[in-house]
N, CA and C atoms as a LAMMPS dump frame, in Angstrom:
ITEM: TIMESTEP
0
ITEM: NUMBER OF ATOMS
444
ITEM: BOX BOUNDS ff ff ff
-5.0000000000000000e+02 5.0000000000000000e+02
-5.0000000000000000e+02 5.0000000000000000e+02
-5.0000000000000000e+02 5.0000000000000000e+02
ITEM: ATOMS id mol type element x y z
1 1 1 N -139.275 -443.411 -255.785
2 1 2 C -139.579 -443.155 -254.564
3 1 3 C -139.984 -444.372 -253.693
4 2 1 N -139.385 -444.428 -252.436
5 2 2 C -139.715 -445.514 -251.705
6 2 3 C -141.098 -445.661 -250.898
7 3 1 N -141.932 -446.359 -250.981
8 3 2 C -143.059 -446.498 -250.162
9 3 3 C -143.01 -447.219 -249.048
10 4 1 N -143.558 -446.596 -247.779
11 4 2 C -143.446 -447.285 -246.558
12 4 3 C -144.729 -447.797 -246.263
13 5 1 N -144.616 -448.905 -245.544
14 5 2 C -145.99 -449.791 -245.189
15 5 3 C -146.407 -448.853 -244.08
16 6 1 N -147.603 -449.127 -243.847
17 6 2 C -148.422 -448.426 -242.83
18 6 3 C -148.074 -449.09 -241.364
19 7 1 N -148.104 -448.19 -240.412
20 7 2 C -147.84 -448.819 -238.969
21 7 3 C -148.639 -449.648 -238.829
22 8 1 N -148.328 -450.932 -237.941
23 8 2 C -149.097 -452.01 -237.507
24 8 3 C -149.92 -451.054 -236.349
25 9 1 N -151.196 -451.616 -236.3
26 9 2 C -151.931 -451.353 -235.142
27 9 3 C -151.556 -452.033 -233.803
28 10 1 N -150.987 -451.322 -232.95
29 10 2 C -150.495 -452.344 -231.84
30 10 3 C -151.263 -452.403 -230.568
31 11 1 N -152.497 -451.756 -230.633
32 11 2 C -153.509 -451.733 -229.637
33 11 3 C -154.413 -452.983 -229.623
34 12 1 N -154.892 -453.579 -230.596
35 12 2 C -155.599 -454.84 -230.294
36 12 3 C -154.778 -455.856 -229.344
37 13 1 N -155.419 -456.593 -228.543
38 13 2 C -154.642 -457.439 -227.576
39 13 3 C -154.063 -458.676 -228.381
40 14 1 N -154.507 -458.998 -229.725
41 14 2 C -153.904 -460.116 -230.485
42 14 3 C -152.81 -459.68 -231.455
43 15 1 N -152.493 -458.376 -231.266
44 15 2 C -151.312 -457.904 -232.066
45 15 3 C -149.99 -458.724 -232.035
46 16 1 N -149.611 -459.41 -233
47 16 2 C -148.334 -460.268 -232.657
48 16 3 C -147.098 -459.479 -232.155
49 17 1 N -147.095 -458.253 -232.226
50 17 2 C -145.809 -457.614 -231.719
51 17 3 C -145.99 -457.305 -230.119
52 18 1 N -147.148 -457.524 -229.453
53 18 2 C -147.279 -457.383 -228.133
54 18 3 C -146.423 -458.03 -227.281
55 19 1 N -145.969 -459.426 -227.475
56 19 2 C -145.181 -459.987 -226.469
57 19 3 C -143.852 -459.411 -226.57
58 20 1 N -143.329 -459.219 -227.748
59 20 2 C -142.129 -458.491 -227.739
60 20 3 C -142.165 -457.083 -227.225
61 21 1 N -143.226 -456.278 -227.292
62 21 2 C -143.162 -455.202 -226.535
63 21 3 C -143.256 -455.33 -225.168
64 22 1 N -143.938 -456.353 -224.524
65 22 2 C -143.937 -456.547 -223.233
66 22 3 C -142.591 -457.035 -222.656
67 23 1 N -141.8 -457.89 -223.457
68 23 2 C -140.461 -458.261 -223.003
69 23 3 C -139.715 -456.956 -222.837
70 24 1 N -139.596 -456.098 -223.949
71 24 2 C -138.628 -455.017 -224.207
72 24 3 C -138.929 -453.948 -223.004
73 25 1 N -140.375 -453.692 -222.757
74 25 2 C -140.647 -452.778 -221.736
75 25 3 C -140.787 -453.166 -220.363
76 26 1 N -140.724 -454.538 -220.227
77 26 2 C -140.842 -455.119 -218.704
78 26 3 C -139.695 -454.552 -218.223
79 27 1 N -139.568 -455.031 -216.682
80 27 2 C -138.629 -454.559 -215.87
81 27 3 C -137.079 -454.833 -216.376
82 28 1 N -136.942 -456.067 -217.116
83 28 2 C -135.481 -456.485 -217.507
84 28 3 C -135.166 -456.655 -218.864
85 29 1 N -136.087 -456.736 -219.825
86 29 2 C -135.951 -456.877 -221.229
87 29 3 C -135.015 -455.897 -221.673
88 30 1 N -135.037 -454.661 -221.6
89 30 2 C -134.18 -453.698 -222.055
90 30 3 C -132.837 -453.661 -221.643
91 31 1 N -132.587 -454.007 -220.204
92 31 2 C -131.113 -454.265 -219.775
93 31 3 C -130.485 -455.312 -220.406
94 32 1 N -131.361 -456.588 -220.484
95 32 2 C -130.626 -457.675 -221.116
96 32 3 C -130.151 -457.505 -222.529
97 33 1 N -131.045 -456.918 -223.338
98 33 2 C -130.765 -456.668 -224.692
99 33 3 C -129.503 -455.572 -224.794
100 34 1 N -129.495 -454.419 -224.003
101 34 2 C -128.461 -453.718 -224.129
102 34 3 C -127.185 -454.295 -223.533
103 35 1 N -127.207 -455.118 -222.668
104 35 2 C -125.973 -455.695 -221.848
105 35 3 C -125.346 -456.777 -223.007
106 36 1 N -126.401 -457.382 -223.746
107 36 2 C -125.844 -458.416 -224.901
108 36 3 C -125.264 -457.817 -225.917
109 37 1 N -125.534 -456.554 -226.215
110 37 2 C -125.291 -455.782 -227.414
111 37 3 C -123.795 -455.821 -227.8
112 38 1 N -122.936 -455.501 -226.842
113 38 2 C -121.459 -455.679 -227.337
114 38 3 C -120.961 -457.095 -227.618
115 39 1 N -121.516 -458.006 -227.338
116 39 2 C -121.204 -459.337 -227.653
117 39 3 C -121.717 -460.541 -226.589
118 40 1 N -121.525 -461.7 -226.957
119 40 2 C -122.004 -462.675 -226.225
120 40 3 C -121.531 -462.698 -224.696
121 41 1 N -122.357 -463.237 -223.673
122 41 2 C -121.942 -463.148 -222.292
123 41 3 C -122.591 -464.671 -221.808
124 42 1 N -121.805 -465.048 -220.735
125 42 2 C -122.349 -466.218 -220.044
126 42 3 C -123.374 -465.775 -218.979
127 43 1 N -124.133 -466.683 -218.436
128 43 2 C -125.261 -466.353 -217.554
129 43 3 C -124.879 -465.264 -216.509
130 44 1 N -123.614 -465.875 -215.616
131 44 2 C -123.262 -465.232 -214.546
132 44 3 C -122.596 -463.777 -214.953
133 45 1 N -122.12 -463.867 -216.067
134 45 2 C -121.682 -462.425 -216.523
135 45 3 C -122.824 -461.433 -216.634
136 46 1 N -123.931 -462.072 -217.308
137 46 2 C -125.104 -461.188 -217.717
138 46 3 C -125.808 -460.836 -216.152
139 47 1 N -125.776 -461.764 -215.378
140 47 2 C -126.483 -461.417 -214.124
141 47 3 C -125.673 -460.28 -213.388
142 48 1 N -124.395 -460.537 -213.391
143 48 2 C -123.437 -459.482 -212.731
144 48 3 C -123.584 -458.103 -213.459
145 49 1 N -123.806 -458.108 -214.626
146 49 2 C -123.706 -456.787 -215.318
147 49 3 C -125.01 -456.182 -215.039
148 50 1 N -126.079 -456.768 -214.814
149 50 2 C -127.45 -456.153 -214.578
150 50 3 C -127.781 -456.256 -213.062
151 51 1 N -127.528 -455.201 -212.291
152 51 2 C -127.812 -455.08 -210.861
153 51 3 C -129.11 -455.397 -210.567
154 52 1 N -129.35 -456.317 -209.528
155 52 2 C -130.715 -456.459 -209.044
156 52 3 C -131.516 -457.398 -209.578
157 53 1 N -131.026 -458.154 -210.76
158 53 2 C -131.932 -459.063 -211.411
159 53 3 C -131.463 -460.341 -210.642
160 54 1 N -132.448 -461.369 -210.376
161 54 2 C -132.448 -462.605 -209.872
162 54 3 C -132.222 -463.546 -210.911
163 55 1 N -131.523 -464.535 -210.474
164 55 2 C -131.195 -465.766 -211.467
165 55 3 C -132.607 -466.412 -212.286
166 56 1 N -133.645 -466.407 -211.27
167 56 2 C -134.826 -466.73 -212.029
168 56 3 C -135.405 -465.841 -212.855
169 57 1 N -135.448 -464.472 -212.769
170 57 2 C -135.875 -463.546 -213.754
171 57 3 C -135.1 -463.515 -214.853
172 58 1 N -133.871 -463.617 -214.603
173 58 2 C -132.74 -463.745 -215.703
174 58 3 C -133.248 -464.835 -216.77
175 59 1 N -133.345 -465.95 -216.169
176 59 2 C -133.397 -467.123 -216.869
177 59 3 C -134.89 -467.076 -217.575
178 60 1 N -135.831 -466.546 -216.861
179 60 2 C -137.132 -466.393 -217.471
180 60 3 C -137.042 -465.564 -218.686
181 61 1 N -136.406 -464.297 -218.69
182 61 2 C -136.344 -463.293 -219.668
183 61 3 C -135.541 -463.732 -220.921
184 62 1 N -134.387 -464.528 -220.445
185 62 2 C -133.621 -465.195 -221.498
186 62 3 C -134.395 -466.169 -222.316
187 63 1 N -135.137 -466.937 -221.723
188 63 2 C -135.975 -467.886 -222.333
189 63 3 C -136.932 -467.19 -223.432
190 64 1 N -137.557 -466.016 -222.871
191 64 2 C -138.475 -465.271 -223.657
192 64 3 C -137.869 -464.808 -224.884
193 65 1 N -136.732 -464.045 -224.79
194 65 2 C -136.044 -463.469 -225.646
195 65 3 C -135.574 -464.437 -226.838
196 66 1 N -135.182 -465.605 -226.428
197 66 2 C -134.613 -466.844 -227.276
198 66 3 C -135.896 -467.256 -228.002
199 67 1 N -136.974 -467.441 -227.463
200 67 2 C -138.445 -467.825 -227.976
201 67 3 C -138.631 -466.772 -229.205
202 68 1 N -138.467 -465.506 -228.813
203 68 2 C -138.932 -464.427 -229.832
204 68 3 C -137.79 -464.373 -230.986
205 69 1 N -136.746 -464.963 -230.833
206 69 2 C -135.776 -464.906 -231.88
207 69 3 C -134.84 -463.621 -231.833
208 70 1 N -134.822 -462.904 -230.653
209 70 2 C -134.037 -461.844 -230.364
210 70 3 C -132.583 -462.263 -229.777
211 71 1 N -132.581 -463.365 -229.231
212 71 2 C -131.301 -463.856 -228.52
213 71 3 C -131.175 -465.376 -228.935
214 72 1 N -129.912 -465.816 -228.856
215 72 2 C -129.683 -467.149 -228.956
216 72 3 C -128.864 -467.832 -227.795
217 73 1 N -129.104 -468.914 -227.559
218 73 2 C -128.395 -469.692 -226.592
219 73 3 C -127.401 -470.658 -227.071
220 74 1 N -126.234 -470.609 -226.669
221 74 2 C -124.959 -471.327 -227.223
222 74 3 C -124.404 -472.334 -226.039
223 75 1 N -124.308 -473.639 -226.282
224 75 2 C -123.946 -474.425 -225.315
225 75 3 C -122.455 -475.066 -225.82
226 76 1 N -121.356 -474.823 -225.016
227 76 2 C -119.955 -475.325 -225.401
228 76 3 C -119.99 -476.76 -224.68
229 77 1 N -119.599 -477.713 -225.557
230 77 2 C -119.461 -479.078 -224.955
231 77 3 C -118.156 -479.123 -223.852
232 78 1 N -118.462 -478.994 -222.763
233 78 2 C -117.392 -479.121 -221.777
234 78 3 C -117.833 -479.602 -220.478
235 79 1 N -117.15 -479.735 -219.487
236 79 2 C -117.695 -480.192 -218.112
237 79 3 C -117.285 -478.952 -217.083
238 80 1 N -118.069 -478.441 -216.489
239 80 2 C -119.651 -478.49 -216.761
240 80 3 C -119.921 -477.565 -218.138
241 81 1 N -120.855 -477.841 -218.91
242 81 2 C -121.205 -477.117 -220.178
243 81 3 C -121.095 -475.613 -219.794
244 82 1 N -120.647 -474.97 -220.855
245 82 2 C -120.459 -473.585 -220.822
246 82 3 C -121.606 -472.844 -221.76
247 83 1 N -122.443 -472.314 -221.145
248 83 2 C -123.836 -471.49 -221.751
249 83 3 C -123.44 -470.188 -221.878
250 84 1 N -123.684 -469.692 -223.139
251 84 2 C -123.736 -468.111 -223.2
252 84 3 C -124.801 -467.859 -224.01
253 85 1 N -125.137 -466.46 -224.085
254 85 2 C -126.044 -465.811 -224.842
255 85 3 C -125.683 -464.674 -225.749
256 86 1 N -126.281 -464.553 -226.761
257 86 2 C -125.958 -463.53 -227.709
258 86 3 C -127.092 -463.063 -228.374
259 87 1 N -127.11 -461.757 -228.904
260 87 2 C -128.174 -461.248 -229.661
261 87 3 C -128.141 -461.858 -231.036
262 88 1 N -129.208 -462.09 -231.69
263 88 2 C -129.441 -462.628 -233.073
264 88 3 C -129.358 -461.297 -233.884
265 89 1 N -129.483 -461.402 -235.289
266 89 2 C -129.467 -460.163 -236.153
267 89 3 C -130.683 -459.302 -235.688
268 90 1 N -131.84 -460.067 -235.568
269 90 2 C -133.045 -459.328 -235.07
270 90 3 C -133.034 -458.587 -233.761
271 91 1 N -132.382 -459.328 -232.811
272 91 2 C -132.061 -458.579 -231.471
273 91 3 C -131.075 -457.451 -231.669
274 92 1 N -130.004 -457.694 -232.356
275 92 2 C -129.114 -456.502 -232.656
276 92 3 C -129.802 -455.305 -233.183
277 93 1 N -130.462 -455.429 -234.04
278 93 2 C -131.525 -454.421 -234.775
279 93 3 C -132.447 -453.672 -233.724
280 94 1 N -132.999 -454.513 -232.901
281 94 2 C -133.743 -453.937 -231.82
282 94 3 C -132.734 -453.158 -230.838
283 95 1 N -131.653 -453.721 -230.395
284 95 2 C -130.86 -453.013 -229.434
285 95 3 C -130.131 -451.773 -229.943
286 96 1 N -130.03 -451.832 -231.356
287 96 2 C -129.537 -450.577 -231.813
288 96 3 C -130.654 -449.462 -231.588
289 97 1 N -132.002 -449.732 -231.781
290 97 2 C -133.121 -448.778 -231.689
291 97 3 C -133.159 -448.266 -230.207
292 98 1 N -132.956 -449.506 -229.279
293 98 2 C -133 -449.177 -227.789
294 98 3 C -131.963 -448.303 -227.409
295 99 1 N -130.813 -448.215 -227.915
296 99 2 C -129.617 -447.627 -227.498
297 99 3 C -130.127 -446.059 -227.645
298 100 1 N -130.875 -445.613 -228.549
299 100 2 C -131.273 -444.205 -228.586
300 100 3 C -132.195 -443.846 -227.349
301 101 1 N -132.941 -444.821 -226.89
302 101 2 C -133.686 -444.591 -225.555
303 101 3 C -132.669 -444.423 -224.352
304 102 1 N -131.654 -445.298 -224.44
305 102 2 C -130.84 -445.123 -223.4
306 102 3 C -129.919 -443.754 -223.43
307 103 1 N -129.538 -443.44 -224.545
308 103 2 C -128.98 -442.098 -224.714
309 103 3 C -129.773 -441.133 -224.308
310 104 1 N -131.226 -441.073 -224.688
311 104 2 C -132.097 -440.024 -224.365
312 104 3 C -132.089 -440.034 -222.841
313 105 1 N -132.283 -441.251 -222.042
314 105 2 C -132.145 -441.222 -220.615
315 105 3 C -131.03 -440.543 -220.055
316 106 1 N -129.855 -440.89 -220.607
317 106 2 C -128.555 -440.448 -220.243
318 106 3 C -128.595 -438.787 -220.34
319 107 1 N -129.069 -438.271 -221.41
320 107 2 C -129.131 -436.788 -221.669
321 107 3 C -130.179 -436.02 -220.832
322 108 1 N -131.158 -436.849 -220.501
323 108 2 C -132.174 -436.096 -219.504
324 108 3 C -132.362 -436.539 -218.263
325 109 1 N -131.48 -437.135 -217.756
326 109 2 C -131.478 -437.764 -216.271
327 109 3 C -131.8 -436.602 -215.246
328 110 1 N -130.922 -435.449 -215.538
329 110 2 C -130.906 -434.241 -214.453
330 110 3 C -132.441 -433.796 -214.696
331 111 1 N -132.992 -433.568 -215.804
332 111 2 C -134.108 -432.909 -216.09
333 111 3 C -135.271 -433.702 -215.2
334 112 1 N -135.096 -435.315 -215.409
335 112 2 C -136.143 -436.176 -214.796
336 112 3 C -136.124 -436.12 -213.455
337 113 1 N -134.793 -436.211 -212.903
338 113 2 C -134.672 -435.986 -211.279
339 113 3 C -135.253 -434.798 -210.738
340 114 1 N -135.196 -433.548 -211.527
341 114 2 C -135.56 -432.312 -211.136
342 114 3 C -137.059 -432.354 -211.159
343 115 1 N -137.843 -433.003 -212.072
344 115 2 C -139.046 -432.855 -212.132
345 115 3 C -139.649 -433.731 -211.032
346 116 1 N -138.909 -434.798 -210.697
347 116 2 C -139.481 -435.651 -209.684
348 116 3 C -139.41 -434.961 -208.207
349 117 1 N -138.24 -434.256 -208.079
350 117 2 C -137.975 -433.333 -206.796
351 117 3 C -139.155 -432.362 -206.585
352 118 1 N -139.53 -431.736 -207.758
353 118 2 C -140.523 -430.623 -207.776
354 118 3 C -141.981 -431.328 -207.355
355 119 1 N -142.282 -432.467 -208.022
356 119 2 C -143.425 -433.199 -207.946
357 119 3 C -143.475 -433.57 -206.446
358 120 1 N -142.409 -434.316 -205.829
359 120 2 C -142.517 -434.799 -204.457
360 120 3 C -142.466 -433.774 -203.437
361 121 1 N -141.849 -432.514 -203.708
362 121 2 C -141.974 -431.384 -202.877
363 121 3 C -143.514 -430.779 -202.711
364 122 1 N -143.862 -430.573 -204.132
365 122 2 C -145.348 -430.099 -203.994
366 122 3 C -146.161 -431.085 -203.475
367 123 1 N -146.24 -432.294 -203.567
368 123 2 C -147.09 -433.274 -202.934
369 123 3 C -146.832 -433.337 -201.447
370 124 1 N -145.617 -433.063 -200.826
371 124 2 C -145.569 -433.015 -199.418
372 124 3 C -146.015 -431.931 -198.844
373 125 1 N -145.837 -430.702 -199.771
374 125 2 C -146.591 -429.348 -199.087
375 125 3 C -148.149 -429.473 -199.139
376 126 1 N -148.604 -430.121 -200.1
377 126 2 C -150.129 -430.508 -200.161
378 126 3 C -150.485 -431.354 -199.135
379 127 1 N -149.875 -432.494 -198.629
380 127 2 C -150.071 -433.083 -197.546
381 127 3 C -149.881 -432.378 -196.221
382 128 1 N -148.682 -431.582 -196.018
383 128 2 C -148.674 -430.74 -194.851
384 128 3 C -149.753 -429.922 -194.665
385 129 1 N -150.414 -429.167 -195.787
386 129 2 C -151.366 -428.233 -195.778
387 129 3 C -152.757 -428.924 -195.379
388 130 1 N -152.894 -430.014 -195.859
389 130 2 C -154.012 -430.835 -195.606
390 130 3 C -154.19 -431.287 -194.123
391 131 1 N -152.978 -431.447 -193.54
392 131 2 C -152.906 -432.085 -192.383
393 131 3 C -153.198 -430.905 -191.199
394 132 1 N -153.029 -429.65 -191.597
395 132 2 C -153.195 -428.556 -190.777
396 132 3 C -154.681 -428.139 -190.853
397 133 1 N -155.594 -428.568 -191.669
398 133 2 C -157.08 -428.276 -191.796
399 133 3 C -157.722 -428.929 -190.609
400 134 1 N -158.603 -428.141 -189.994
401 134 2 C -159.345 -428.562 -188.876
402 134 3 C -160.222 -429.676 -189.284
403 135 1 N -160.499 -430.653 -188.635
404 135 2 C -161.808 -431.671 -188.806
405 135 3 C -162.742 -431.372 -188.018
406 136 1 N -163.945 -431.021 -188.604
407 136 2 C -165.109 -430.803 -187.874
408 136 3 C -166.054 -431.724 -187.954
409 137 1 N -166.496 -432.379 -186.675
410 137 2 C -167.576 -433.245 -186.732
411 137 3 C -168.988 -432.642 -186.625
412 138 1 N -169.996 -432.918 -187.519
413 138 2 C -171.49 -432.224 -187.18
414 138 3 C -172.276 -433.552 -187.226
415 139 1 N -173.41 -433.424 -186.674
416 139 2 C -174.513 -434.437 -186.785
417 139 3 C -174.756 -434.783 -188.231
418 140 1 N -174.873 -436.131 -188.397
419 140 2 C -175.147 -436.661 -189.628
420 140 3 C -173.973 -436.581 -190.645
421 141 1 N -172.772 -436.101 -190.281
422 141 2 C -171.755 -436 -191.112
423 141 3 C -170.522 -436.411 -190.301
424 142 1 N -169.665 -437.308 -190.984
425 142 2 C -168.343 -437.64 -190.413
426 142 3 C -167.421 -436.719 -190.074
427 143 1 N -167.07 -435.957 -191.251
428 143 2 C -166.042 -435.011 -191.087
429 143 3 C -166.098 -434.074 -192.346
430 144 1 N -165.595 -432.706 -191.915
431 144 2 C -165.219 -431.765 -193.022
432 144 3 C -163.747 -431.559 -192.931
433 145 1 N -163.307 -431.588 -194.187
434 145 2 C -161.802 -431.473 -194.383
435 145 3 C -161.175 -432.53 -194.972
436 146 1 N -159.94 -432.534 -194.941
437 146 2 C -159.196 -433.672 -195.795
438 146 3 C -157.916 -434.055 -194.94
439 147 1 N -158.016 -435.333 -194.732
440 147 2 C -157.015 -436.255 -194.093
441 147 3 C -156.231 -437.349 -194.854
442 148 1 N -155.241 -437.497 -195.048
443 148 2 C -154.737 -438.558 -195.85
444 148 3 C -154.282 -439.709 -194.735
């Protein structure tokens, strides 16, 4: 019978996994890992694949992923040098696990959008109701009622 190791406590601030979690759960980490999953891409290809990412943010995130051993940077000797990025075995293992999250998102996108609409509609109705309440000023008290 296989024994499993206890889960690492990820809550202390000095947990060694925290930097990786921050990269993956940050704004761009997941997208970069999933974009590189099929195979190596050059910087511009990667930037074009991930809508909305700036060159600066892509470069910073790639450096962090390379530093963590999740991606590798390859330079082809040419003029100008051709730089490409690929996932390491560690990065591919992580990307495989993240694909489940992406698939979950695809499967539940309609449910999420519906929940957001219900929330926004309820919030709008609440604000409209609050704006209809009279504001009564009394001596020693600024107002009674609720205004946003």
